[in-house]
C-alpha positions as CSV (number, residue, x, y, z in Angstrom):
1,M,-5.6,-10.4,5.0
2,A,-7.1,-7.6,7.1
3,L,-7.8,-4.2,5.6
4,D,-5.0,-2.6,7.7
5,A,-2.4,-5.2,6.6
6,T,-3.5,-4.8,2.9
7,M,-3.2,-1.1,3.1
8,D,0.2,-1.3,4.8
9,H,1.3,-3.7,2.0
10,H,0.1,-1.3,-0.7
11,K,1.7,1.7,1.0
12,E,5.0,-0.2,1.4
13,T,5.0,-1.4,-2.3
14,L,4.3,2.1,-3.5
15,A,6.9,3.7,-1.3
16,T,9.6,1.2,-2.3
17,G,8.8,1.7,-6.0
18,L,9.0,5.4,-5.7
19,A,12.2,5.3,-3.7
20,D,13.8,3.1,-6.4
21,Y,12.5,5.5,-9.1
22,R,13.5,8.8,-7.5
23,P,17.3,8.5,-7.9
24,R,16.9,8.1,-11.6
25,R,14.6,11.1,-12.1
26,T,14.0,13.8,-9.6
27,H,10.8,15.3,-11.1
28,R,9.1,13.1,-13.6
29,Y,5.4,14.3,-13.5
30,E,4.0,17.7,-13.3
31,A,0.9,16.4,-11.5
32,V,-0.5,13.1,-10.3
33,N,-4.2,12.5,-9.9
34,V,-6.0,9.4,-8.7
35,L,-9.5,8.4,-9.7
36,L,-11.0,6.0,-7.1
37,L,-14.0,4.1,-8.4
38,L,-16.6,2.1,-6.5
39,W,-20.3,1.4,-6.9
40,A,-22.9,3.7,-5.4
41,D,-24.6,0.4,-4.4
42,D,-21.7,-0.9,-2.4
43,D,-22.8,-4.3,-1.2
44,I,-19.4,-5.5,0.0
45,G,-18.2,-2.4,2.0
46,C,-15.6,-0.9,-0.4
47,A,-16.2,2.6,1.0
48,N,-13.7,2.0,3.9
49,E,-11.0,0.8,1.5
50,I,-11.6,3.8,-0.8
51,A,-11.5,6.2,2.1
52,E,-8.2,4.7,3.3
53,L,-6.7,4.8,-0.2
54,A,-7.8,8.4,-0.6
55,R,-6.2,9.3,2.7
56,M,-3.0,7.5,1.7
57,Y,-2.7,9.1,-1.8
58,R,-3.6,12.6,-0.5
59,E,-1.6,12.7,2.8
60,D,1.4,10.3,2.1
61,F,2.0,11.1,-1.6
62,N,0.4,14.5,-2.0
63,Y,-1.6,13.4,-5.0
64,G,-4.9,14.8,-6.2
65,V,-7.7,12.3,-5.3
66,W,-11.1,12.1,-7.0
67,P,-13.5,9.4,-5.6
68,Y,-16.4,8.5,-7.9
69,R,-19.4,6.3,-7.1
70,I,-20.6,4.5,-10.2
71,P,-24.4,4.6,-10.3
72,S,-26.3,1.4,-10.9
73,Q,-28.6,3.1,-13.5
74,D,-27.0,4.1,-16.8
75,S,-23.6,3.0,-15.4
76,D,-21.9,2.7,-18.8
77,R,-22.7,6.2,-19.9
78,S,-22.0,7.7,-16.4
79,L,-18.6,6.1,-16.0
80,N,-17.7,6.9,-19.6
81,F,-18.5,10.6,-19.0
82,C,-16.6,10.6,-15.7
83,V,-13.4,9.0,-17.2
84,A,-13.6,11.3,-20.2
85,Q,-13.7,14.3,-18.0
86,F,-11.0,13.0,-15.7
87,V,-8.7,12.4,-18.7
88,K,-9.5,15.8,-20.2
89,L,-8.8,17.6,-16.9
90,F,-5.8,15.6,-15.7
91,G,-4.3,13.7,-18.6
92,G,-1.3,14.7,-20.7
93,S,2.2,13.6,-21.4
94,D,3.6,15.4,-18.2
95,N,0.9,14.1,-15.9
96,L,0.2,10.7,-14.4
97,I,-3.3,9.4,-13.8
98,I,-4.0,6.4,-11.6
99,V,-7.4,4.6,-11.7
100,H,-8.3,2.3,-8.9
101,Y,-11.5,0.2,-8.9
102,S,-12.9,-1.5,-5.8
103,G,-15.9,-3.9,-6.3
104,H,-17.0,-7.1,-7.9
105,G,-15.2,-8.1,-11.1
106,G,-13.8,-10.8,-13.2
107,P,-13.8,-12.4,-16.6
108,K,-17.1,-12.7,-18.5
109,V,-16.9,-16.2,-20.1
110,T,-20.1,-15.8,-22.2
111,T,-18.8,-12.8,-24.2
112,K,-15.6,-11.5,-25.7
113,N,-15.1,-8.9,-23.0
114,P,-12.0,-9.7,-21.0
115,C,-13.4,-8.3,-17.8
116,T,-16.5,-7.0,-16.3
117,W,-17.3,-5.0,-13.2
118,A,-20.5,-5.5,-11.3
119,A,-22.4,-3.7,-8.5
120,Y,-23.6,-6.9,-7.0
121,V,-22.1,-10.4,-6.4
122,T,-24.8,-11.8,-8.8
123,P,-24.2,-9.7,-12.0
124,T,-27.7,-9.4,-13.3
125,L,-27.9,-5.6,-13.1
126,A,-25.3,-2.8,-13.1
127,V,-22.6,-4.6,-15.1
128,L,-19.8,-2.8,-17.0
129,H,-17.6,-4.3,-19.7
130,I,-14.4,-2.3,-19.1
131,A,-12.7,-2.6,-22.4
132,F,-13.8,0.9,-23.3
133,L,-12.1,2.2,-20.2
134,S,-8.7,0.8,-21.1
135,R,-8.9,2.4,-24.6
136,K,-9.9,5.8,-23.2
137,L,-7.1,5.8,-20.6
138,L,-4.3,4.5,-22.9
139,Y,-5.1,6.7,-26.0
140,H,-6.0,10.0,-24.4
141,D,-3.5,12.2,-26.3
C-alpha cells in the first residue's frame, strides 16, 4: 500500500471514529498532544511518514504535535526522559496523549520482552524493549 493510500486510510479511520464519538460527548478532552517517534538513524525512510502524520494531526485535527528522533546511543535513557517529560507536560485526566512509533519492531523471542524497537533491520545496536514505555504511559497519574 502506497504512503498516500495508507495516510488516507488512517485519516479516514480517525475521522470516522471522531464523528461517531462527537454526538455522545461534545468536549471530552481539554487538550490532545501527539508524540511522534522515529529513530535518528532512519534507515527505512520513516521521516516522510512522520512529516505527513504531523501535518495531519496539526492541520486536520488541530492537535499539538511533538516529533522526537530516538538517538542510537543511550536510546533507553533518552526515550525514557522524553516520554517522562511528555507525560509530565501533557498528561492528566482531562488530556489525551497519543504516541506513534515508526520504525523496525517486533517480538523478541529470546527474552521475556513482548516487543522491541530497533534502529536497524538487523537489531544488533540501538534496540529498545518497550515494556517500560507502556507502564509510563498507562500509569502517569
